[in-house]
Each structure stands twice: as C-alpha cells, then as structure tokens.
C-alpha positions in Angstrom: 5.7 -17.1 -0.6 5.1 -18.0 3.1 1.5 -17.0 4.1 0.4 -16.5 7.5 -3.1 -15.2 8.5 -4.0 -13.2 11.8 -7.6 -13.3 12.5 -9.0 -10.6 14.9 -11.7 -9.8 17.0 -12.8 -6.1 17.5 -16.2 -4.6 17.8 -16.6 -1.9 15.1 -19.2 1.2 15.4 -21.0 1.5 11.8 -21.8 4.6 12.0 -19.0 8.0 11.3 -20.9 10.7 13.5 -21.4 14.1 13.7 -18.7 16.0 11.6 -16.4 17.3 13.4 -14.8 21.3 12.5 -11.1 21.6 10.7 -8.8 23.9 12.4 -7.0 25.7 9.9 -3.2 24.7 9.5 -0.3 26.3 7.6 1.2 24.7 3.6 3.5 23.0 5.9 1.3 22.0 8.5 2.2 24.9 11.0 0.0 24.5 14.2 -0.1 20.7 14.6 1.9 18.7 16.7 3.8 15.9 16.5 4.9 13.7 18.3 8.5 14.0 18.1 11.3 16.7 17.4 10.8 18.1 13.3 13.9 18.4 12.5 14.7 20.4 8.8 16.3 18.4 5.2 17.9 21.3 3.8 18.3 20.2 -0.3 18.7 21.8 -3.8 15.8 20.0 -6.3 15.3 21.0 -9.9 16.7 24.2 -9.3 14.9 25.2 -5.7 15.9 25.3 -2.5 14.1 22.8 -0.9 13.2 21.4 3.2 12.3 17.6 4.2 11.3 17.6 7.2 11.5 14.5 9.6 12.0 12.9 12.9 14.5 11.3 13.9 14.1 8.9 16.7 16.4 7.4 18.9 16.0 4.0 20.9 14.3 4.2 24.4 16.3 1.0 25.3 20.0 -0.3 24.3 20.0 0.1 20.5 20.2 -3.0 18.4 22.4 -1.3 15.4 19.1 -1.1 13.4 17.4 1.7 11.8 13.8 2.0 10.5 12.4 4.7 7.5 8.6 5.0 8.2 7.3 6.1 4.6 4.1 7.4 5.1 1.0 7.1 2.2 -0.9 9.9 0.2 -3.3 10.6 3.0 -1.0 11.0 5.6 2.0 12.3 7.6 5.1 11.0 9.2 3.6 11.8 12.6 0.2 8.9 11.7 2.8 6.5 12.6 3.6 8.1 16.0 2.6 4.7 18.0 4.7 2.7 15.1 7.3 5.1 16.0 7.5 4.5 19.9 6.8 0.9 19.8 10.5 0.5 17.5 11.9 2.6 19.3 11.1 0.5 22.5 12.4 -2.3 20.5 16.4 -0.8 19.8 15.5 0.4 16.8 16.2 4.0 16.0 13.3 5.6 13.3 13.4 7.8 10.6 9.8 9.6 9.3 9.7 12.2 6.8 7.9 13.7 5.1 8.3 14.1 1.5 8.2 16.9 -0.8 4.9 18.6 -1.7 3.1 16.8 1.7 2.5 17.9 5.2 5.6 19.6 6.8 8.0 19.7 3.9 8.4 22.1 1.4 5.2 22.3 -1.5 6.7 23.7 -4.3 4.3 25.1 -7.0 6.6 24.0 -9.8 7.5 20.6 -9.2 8.1 17.3 -11.4 6.9 15.0 -9.1 8.0 11.0 -9.6 9.0 8.0 -7.6 12.2 8.3 -8.6 12.7 11.4 -7.0 11.2 11.2 -4.1 13.8 8.2 -3.8 16.8 10.4 -4.2 15.8 12.5 -2.2 15.0 10.0 0.8 18.4 9.0 0.2 19.8 12.1 0.4 18.4 12.3 3.7 20.1 8.9 5.0 22.7 9.6 3.4 23.0 13.4 5.5 21.8 11.2 9.1 25.2 8.8 8.4 22.0 5.5 7.4 24.0 3.3 5.0 21.3 0.6 5.4 17.9 0.6 6.9 14.9 -1.3 7.6 12.2 0.6 4.9 8.6 0.4 5.7 6.1 1.9 3.3 2.0 2.1 4.1 -0.2 3.3 0.9 1.7 5.4 -1.6 5.2 5.3 0.6 4.5 1.0 -0.4 5.4 2.7 -4.1 7.8 4.7 -3.0 9.8 1.8 -0.8 9.5 -0.2 -3.8 11.0 2.3 -6.1 13.3 2.7 -3.0 14.5 -0.7 -3.0 15.3 -0.9 -7.0 17.2 2.1 -6.9 19.1 1.4 -3.9 18.9 -2.3 -2.7 22.2 -2.2 -1.0 20.8 1.0 1.4 17.4 -1.8 2.3 17.9 -4.4 5.1 14.5 -5.6 4.8 11.7 -3.8 3.0 7.8 -3.9 4.3 4.7 -2.5 2.7 1.8 -2.5 4.7 -1.5 -1.7 2.4 0.5 -0.8 0.0 -1.4 1.0 -3.1 -0.1 0.5 -6.7 -0.8 -3.4 -6.2 -2.5 -2.9 -10.2 -1.7 -0.8 -12.2 -5.2 1.0 -12.6 -4.8 2.7 -16.2 -4.4 -1.0 -17.9 -7.3 -1.5 -15.7 -9.8 0.5 -17.6 -8.9 3.8 -15.3 -9.3 7.3 -17.4 -6.9 9.6 -17.4 -7.7 12.7 -15.6 -5.5 16.3 -16.2 -4.1 17.8 -13.0 -6.3 20.8 -13.9 -9.1 18.6 -13.5 -7.7 16.9 -10.4 -6.2 20.5 -8.8 -10.4 21.6 -9.0 -11.0 17.9 -7.2 -8.8 18.9 -4.4 -10.1 22.5 -3.9 -13.2 20.9 -2.9 -11.4 18.6 -0.4 -13.1 19.2 3.6 -13.4 17.0 6.9 -15.9 15.7 5.9 -15.2 14.3 2.0 -11.8 13.1 3.9 -13.6 11.1 6.2 -16.4 10.0 4.1 -13.5 8.7 1.6 -11.5 7.2 4.0 -14.7 5.3 6.0 -15.5 3.7 2.4 -12.5 2.7 0.9 -10.0 2.3 4.5 -12.1 0.9 7.2 -15.2 -1.1 5.1 -17.7 1.5 6.8 -16.6 1.6 10.0 -15.2 4.3 12.5 -13.8 5.3 15.0 -13.0 8.7 17.2 -9.8 8.3 17.1 -9.4 8.7 13.7 -10.8 11.6 13.5 -7.4 13.9 14.4 -6.0 12.4 11.7 -8.5 13.7 9.3 -8.1 16.9 10.8 -4.6 17.2 10.2 -5.0 16.4 6.3 -8.5 18.6 6.3 -6.8 21.9 8.2 -4.2 22.9 5.2 -6.6 23.1 2.9 -8.8 25.2 4.9 -5.1 27.2 5.9 -4.1 29.7 4.2 -2.2 27.9 2.3 -5.2 25.5 0.4 -4.0 26.4 -2.9 -0.4 25.3 -3.1 -1.6 21.9 -0.7 -4.7 21.0 -3.6 -1.8 21.5 -6.4 0.5 19.6 -5.1 -1.7 16.9 -4.2 -3.4 16.8 -7.9 0.9 16.5 -8.9 1.0 12.8 -6.9 -2.6 11.9 -7.6 -0.9 12.2 -11.0 2.6 10.7 -10.0 0.7 7.5 -8.7 -1.5 7.0 -11.9 1.5 7.3 -15.1 4.5 5.2 -12.6 3.0 2.2 -11.6 5.6 -0.7 -9.9 3.4 -3.6 -10.1 4.9 -4.6 -13.0 8.5 -4.6 -11.2 8.4 -6.8 -8.4 9.6 -9.5 -10.4 13.0 -7.2 -10.1 12.9 -6.7 -6.1 16.2 -8.6 -5.0 15.4 -6.8 -1.2 13.8 -9.7 1.8 9.9 -8.1 1.6 6.8 -8.7 3.5 3.9 -7.9 2.7 1.1 -7.0 4.9 -2.2 -6.6 4.4 -5.4 -6.0 5.5 -7.7 -7.7 3.9 -10.8 -5.2 4.3 -9.6 -2.4 2.3 -10.6 -1.5 -0.7 -8.3 1.7 -1.9 -7.8 2.0 -5.5 -7.5 5.7 -6.8 -9.4 6.9 -9.7 -12.1 4.3 -9.3 -14.0 7.1 -8.5 -13.6 8.6 -12.4 -14.0 4.8 -13.9 -16.9 3.1 -15.5 -18.9 0.5 -12.6 -17.3 -2.7 -14.3 -14.4 -1.1 -14.0 -14.5 -0.2 -10.4 -15.8 -2.4 -9.0 -13.0 -4.7 -9.9 -10.6 -2.7 -8.4 -9.0 -2.9 -5.0 -9.8 -5.9 -4.1 -6.9 -6.5 -1.6 -6.6 -10.1 -0.5 -6.6 -10.9 -4.3 -3.5 -8.0 -4.8 -1.8 -8.7 -1.9 -1.7 -12.8 -3.2 -0.5 -11.6 -6.4 2.1 -9.5 -5.0 3.1 -11.8 -2.7 3.6 -14.5 -5.4 5.5 -11.7 -7.9 8.4 -10.6 -5.7 11.2 -14.0 -4.9 10.9 -15.4 -1.5 7.8 -12.4 -0.2 6.0 -13.3 2.8 2.8 -12.2 3.4 0.6 -11.4 6.4 -2.9 -11.4 6.4 -5.6 -9.5 8.5 -8.1 -10.4 7.0 -10.6 -8.3 9.6 -8.3 -4.9 9.2 -8.3 -2.5 6.8 -6.4 0.0 4.9 -4.1 0.9 8.1 -3.6 -1.5 10.4 -0.8 0.4 12.5 -3.7 3.0 13.1 -6.8 0.7 13.2 -5.0 -2.4 15.7 -2.2 -1.0 17.0 -1.1 -4.0 19.0 -2.5 -6.5 17.0 -0.3 -4.8 13.7 3.1 -4.0 16.5 3.5 -7.9 17.5 3.3 -8.9 14.2 5.7 -6.4 12.6 8.0 -6.9 15.2 7.9 -10.9 14.0 8.6 -10.2 10.6 11.5 -7.4 12.0 13.0 -10.8 14.2 12.5 -8.2 16.9 11.2 -10.2 19.7 7.4 -9.2 21.6 6.3 -5.4 21.8 
C-alpha cells in the first residue's frame, strides 16, 4: 500500500446558520440547472422503459484520449461533480457523469429491484452506447460501492479505480446495525426536509462545520422531496438505502484487479443506519481514518491519499486541494 497524507489549513465556521427554504423540483429534478447539457440514455430494464440522464463533456484542451466516469453518492447528483468536471475537461479528459436510475434527473421507477450489479450493468450499457471501452472510474460515497462493483464485474473496462470517501468500507449489518424494512425507511424518507438534510450532512459529512455554498446541494435534494413527485423520490431512496445495507462490497476488496486509489477525508463519520443502532455500536462506526487504511491494505497494491482535515466530500469542501491530488493520481499533471 502506498500512503500519502496531505495536510490542509482552512478556516471553517462552526455555525450551520439559518435554514433556507427549499425550492420545489420535479421528481426528475426538473427546474434544477445542471452545469452542462443533460442527455437521456433510453434502455429497457426489468420489463420497463427507463432513462439514465447523463452529462458527456468534451475536453476543453487537446484530448488526451482518456475518459473519466464520475459516479455520484446517494445524497448527491451528477451535478455535484461540477468543479471536478471542469478540472478534468481542462486536463484533456472526456468526462461522463450519469445520474443512476432512481436518482436526480433519471427515471424513478415505482417497482425496481435495486442492486449494485444492476446499476453497474446499466452504467456499462451507457458507456457502450457512448463508445467508451475503458475509463477511469471515480466513485464518491455510495458511488464508491457502485464503482467497486463495476470494477469487479467489468475489470477490462476500468483503466483506474478511484474511491473518494466511499461508504461500504464496513459491513453495517455484521457490525450490529439492525435491519429496517423498506416500509420503515420510506416513512423516514417522507419526513426529509432541507433542515434535516443539512443537519445530517453537517454532523456526519463536515464534522459540524458548514459553508454557505453547501446549501445549493442541500436544496437540490430537498427540492425533489418537496415537489409534486416527492413520494416516488422517497420510495426510491428507501429502496436504495436497503441496497446499501444488504449488499456489502468490503468483503470483496481483495478480489479487485485494477489499479486503485483511495481518497479519504479523515473527519468523515458517515455510517448509514447508525441512528437505529445501539449507542455502543453507533459510536464505533464511520471511523474513516482506520477504515481507509484497512481498505487500502485489503485492496491489492492500493494507493491511499489521506486528507486528515477534510470530511466526506473533499471535492466540495476543498476543491483545489482535492483536484491537485486527483490529477497527480491520474498522472495528468497540475490543474
């Protein structure tokens, strides 16, 4: 394991500040502007016609012949990669950033068996339609679990795997988090608001610190819950929460056979299900400095980049620092 620890000196406000009201968006995030043209990938899956929304951004400098695929987290969308898309396109990469089925601008099927294998298959089909045979696959948060499954299922399609504060570095069920039915999860999701999203992200993602620019991404999510399609949004979110719990990938890290980089913000405490676990179990979950090192030891020849002062979303929290490290990891020079 190659380990790199990067320090960062920043001044952060500990105050969350007053809650802002959420806009109302459609169930497919109608009304929220993405930074680049959104294209539909139409396909059939599980007996129904679906669309994956995605951005396909050409390099803004002479192309280096490489493609990067950006996989969003559960509480994120392809749009959250806005700054990363710009940096990569400016470095000569073609960048494809999809919204997974059930998320953001993609279809919200009421009946769908969500699995990481299914989402990986959908993503592979999208790349094939876009004439992409091999790509750097970057997954953040839940997208790290998906990226891992993608690399296990399609190793020949992965030039390099980059996992940015991936959840799934531990098996929550095995560690004592009790099961919750999809119906229970759905009832919890229906209570989601701008304030609840912001409080959760402040506590678990940013170590109690908040910047005003994070409100945009909170509003993006809250607007779907608040809009006319909020019911199916909540239902899909409950289904995908069940997927996280029941489909761990951590046990298969030793089977990865692609060059892998782990990027870990040490202040992250994300642990889905911790709120329903006994206190002694909950307090031991989401310890990313330890989890990152354990994962890097388990993945053959993994490189570990540590940001001790950052949280769950280093690409949002400290974009300049994150992108400099990312480009170096991709052998792409300076931003």
